[in-house]
N, C-alpha and C positions, 0 to 999 in steps of 0.2 A: 764206770769210770773217764770222766776225761783230763786230758792231758793236755795242761798249757804249762810254756815258761815263755818267760817275758827278761827283756833287758830294754836298758837305755842308750840310745845311740843315738848320735850325731851325723847328719846328712855330709861325706866326705866331696861328694859332685856340686855341694851347695856353699859352698864356703863363698863368701861375701869378703870385700876388700878391707874391712877391717876384723879380717881375719873371724865373723863369727858364723856358727853354723845351726840348721833348726835342729831341736831337739824332737828324738820320736822316741814314743816305745816299741820297742820289735815285741812282736809275739808271737807263737806257735801256738794252735789251736790245735790240735788233734791233725797236727801234722800239717796244718796251714798255714803260712806264715803271712803277716801283716804288719803295718808301720803303721802308728795311731800319732798323728803330728801331736806334740802338748802346748804350744802356742808360742813354746819362745825358744828364744838362741841364745847358743853359748860360745863364748872365746874360746876356742880349741885348746888355745896356750895355757889356759888354766882351767881343762877341763882333767879329771880323774878318771879313767879308763876302767882302772880296779875297784874304787868304789862305786862307780856310776852316780858320782855329784860334782858340783864346781868346786874348786879349789878356795880357800875362802880368801882369795886376794880377787876374787870375779868381782867385779862392781856392782852385779845383782844375784850373787852367790845366796843367801839366804831365801831372796822370794824364786829364784831355782827351784834351790834346792828342796823347798816347801811344796814345789809345783810337781817335782819328781816323785817325793813323798806320796802325795796324794796320788798321783798317777798307779804307784807300785800298789799302795792300800786299794783302790778301787782293781785292778789286775785282781788280787789274794782273793775279796770278795764276790767279785762276779766268778771264779773258779770254785771257790766253796758252796756259795748260794746253789749254783748249778748243778752240782755231784749230789746237793742233798736235795733237789727237788726232781733227780733222776731226767735231766735237763741234757741232751745232745750239745752242744755247742760247736757252735760253726764261724771261721772268722766274722762274717757279718752279723751273725748274733753277740758276738764279744763287741764287736763297735757299736752297734746301737744299745747296750746295756752299758757299755764305757760311757759313752755320752750321757746318757739318761742318767747315770749313778752319781749320787752328790751327796748324799748325806743332808744333812741341816744347814751345810754352808750356799747362800745364796752366789759367792763370791765365784765359787764353783762350778757351780751351774751356768750362769752367766757366761762362764767360756767353753766349757761345754756342749752348751746350745749354739753358739757361735759354730764352733767346730761342727758339729752332727748338720743344722742345715746349708751348712756348705757342702758337706758330703753330701748330700741329699737333692741340692741344685737348688735347694729353698732360696738361697742367696746367692750374689753375682762372686766371682772375687774380688773386684772391687771394693762391694759391699762388707765383705767376710775380711777385707783389711782393715776397714775401719772400724766393722764392730768388736773385732781382735783386739784391736790397738784401745779403742774404749773400754772395752772388758776388762784387761789388761792395768788401765789407770785406775780404774774401781779398785782392783784390784789391790792396788799400793796406797787407796785411802782406807779399805776395811777389808784388808785380806781374810775376814772371818766373819761373817755374819748371817743370821737366821733369815727366812724369809717375813719372821713376826717380828724381826725388830726393827724394819725396814719404815719410817716414818717419815712425818714433813719433818721434823727436826731433822734427822740424818741425810735426807737431801736437801735440806737448806747448806746441813753441814759442807755437802759435800762441793754443793754449788762456791763454796767460799772457797773451799780449798782449790776448785777450779782460776778460781779469781787469783788465788798467791800463785797459782804455776803460772799464770799471766794470759790464760786465753779468754780470746774475746768473747764478745755477747754470743756469735752465728757459731762458736765453738762451744760452749757453755748450751746452748739452745739443742744441738747437734748431742751433745752428749748425755743431756739429761733425756730425747726424747727417747733416744737408742736405751737409756735406761727403761725409761717406762714400758719399754715390747717387751722387755727381760722378765722384767716385774710380775709384768701380766701374764708370762708365759708361764714363769713359777708357779704363782698364785694356782693359775687353773692343773700346773703337774701336778704340786702338793693335795690341790682340794684343800688349802687353806681357808681356815672360815675368818678371815678379816676383808676389808673393805680398801682398795685402791689408794696406796696411800697419796699419789700424785690426784685426786678429786681435791687437794686442799694446797696444792703446788701450782703457782702461776711460773710457768715456762715462760721465757722472756720471746718477744715478739722477734722475727729476725730483722738484722737491721742489712740494709737495703746497701750495698758495697758492689753494686755491677757499675763497671766500666765497659767504656767502648773504642777502639781508634776512631777517630773525626775522619769523614769524609778525605780530608786533604794528606790528612798521617797515612791513613788506608793507601791513597794514589799515590804517595812516596816510596812506598817499602815495595810496593806489585813493581814501580820502574825500576826500581834499585834490582829486585830479582831479576826482572827482564832484562836488562843490561849488564847482568853478570857483577854488578858491584861489589856484592854480599862477598865478604872473603870465603872461601872453601872451607873450610870448618863448621861454617854457620849455613851452608848453604844446604840441608837437607831440613834444619830445622825452621828457617824461615818456608820454606817449599810446604812444607804440609800445615804450618800455622795457616798461609795464605790460602791453601785450601779449604782449612776450617771455616775463615771468614766468609769464603764464596758459598759453602754449602750446609753451613752451621753444622758441622757432626763437632763430636766431645773428642777432647783426647784418646779414651778408651777405644772409640769409633775407627778413628782417624789410621789407627796403630794396626788392625786388622781391614785397613781398606784393602780393594784386591779386585782383578777385572772382570768376577762374576759380579761386580756392583753396578759396573757401568754395562748397562746394554743400551746400544747407541747412543742417544743423546742424554738417556735418562739417567738417574741414581735412582736405584733399589736395593735398599737393605733392612734390618732389624737391628735398633740401635741395642748394643750392650747392654743399657740401664734397664731397658724397655722387655728383653726378650722373654722373660718368665708369661709374659703377658701374652707375647706373639705380636708384638706394636710394630708392623713395619710402615718404613718411611719410601714416597715413590714421587719425584718429581723431577723437572726437566730440565738442563742443567745450563746455568746462561751461559754464553759464548767463553768467559774467562776462567770460570768451574770447568768447562769442557779443556781447557787449554790448561791447567792446572792439575787436573787428572789424569789426563795423559801424561804431561812429565814426570808425573808421581808414581805413576804405573812402571815407566821407562827406566825410572830410578831405582824401581824394587825388582822390576825383572835383572836386575843386574844381581840380584842376593844379597843387596844392602837393606836395612832398614832404619827404623828412627831410631834415635839415639835414647836412652834414658830418659824419664818423665824431667826430674831435677837437672839434669842437661840440657834438655831441649829449654828449659825456662829459662835457664842462666843464657845463655845464648838468644834467648829474646831481648833479655836486660840489656846485653852488649850491644845487639844491635838498635833497641830505643836509644841506649847513648849519644850513636854513634850518629843516627839520625836526629838526635831531638826531640824527638817523637814521646809518646807517654812511658814515663821512667817505671810506671809499675806493669807493664806489660809482661804478659804471662798467657800461657796457650789458651784458657780458657777464653780469655778476652775475643778469640779469633770467633766464638760462637755468638759470643754479647754483640761485636761487631756487625756477624750475619742481620740478625735482627733488625739493629737500629737501621741498618744499610737498607736491610726490605723495608721499614714503613716509612722511610724517610721518601724513598721511590714509589710510593705509593701502593705498596703492599699491604692484605689486609691483616688484620688481624686474626681471621680464624684463618687463613690459610699457613699465617704462620705457625699456628699451634699445631697445626698436622706435619710442619714442615722439625718444628723441634721436637714432634711427640711429645708434647705436653697434655696431661691428663687434664688439669684443671684451664679454666682460659684467664682466668686471673693473673694464673703463673707468667702467662705470655704478656696480660695487659700491662706486667712491669714496665716493658720497654719500650713501653707506649709515654712512662713518665722520663726515661731517660732522654726525650729527645726537647729539650728545649729550644733550640734552636728551631725546629718546627714549628711551635709554638710560633714565637715572633713572626717566620717568614707568611702564615699562613693568616697571622693576623692583619695582614696586605689586602685580606680579598675586600677590605672596603674602602681604598684605596681608588676602584675602579671606578665607583658610584658618587664617592662621598667627596667632598673636599673639605 
């Protein structure tokens, strides 16, 4: 017989500035301790530790308490079934079963599979955050729905719900694509004799919203940085943004930037987004990129790190306002700026594809369409021989 005890706890060392902390199922499986995340946060001032429930005044009390009830029911069921089957549980076996056991509720399956895939290293931390957010969004739309109830009408209703929330085309596209992924997993897992409901659903086309700094804007920002005209509190945000502008690194990669990535005058690293496919990026840094990389490493050597993502973007908007450059400035615009600058300077799309680690050339080709001024300039080739 297995010994399994469990309780619902929050992480006291992970309370954010809003006073919220993530909830976990604390479980002792044959004296092995484990903490299984429940994918929700609780306002600790409105948490009842005796009842292990949110107090009624908590803004998401009903939803959070439902998730807690589901988690406890799962734990009881795993314990009961293992004893009936004569299976000796370990915390690893218990965790795997916890993520796979969801009964008839697709919404619970969606959430549990996101956690299972992250726990098994299938998806990155950034992808886990996105998928979990979308799973919880779907749960708010349909807290209980079986896989055979998911139809074109339900998916259309979900998209309408997303529109009412104010989600733009690209956000709705991402939400539907992720939902489709987990619906296919649920069909396979349950061996349900149903067809893919997305066969009848048209997912919106991606709306191209890429923007980059103009050359004169980039030069102005770089000069202000070099001349130390940027206020100290904005310094690091601008430094790391400029590093992205001259290397094409994403925010997630810039946050991991360290000395092991710089080998002489070359940058060599594995992008976080494609780490699972072991794709490596390796290229020679330009003179300005070498200088910025060295400056960033000196900054990091002092023990300091980048600010939080939202803080960095807020800082960039302050700088944009002061310098009268693109008011929509955000960190990922650095990657777009690198790509358009590279093409403007005569770089080939094939080489850019390798630097940006795009799997499809079509993705890289989108940057060509961003350069309207290049078209105007290159049309002047006729002027040399024809008047």
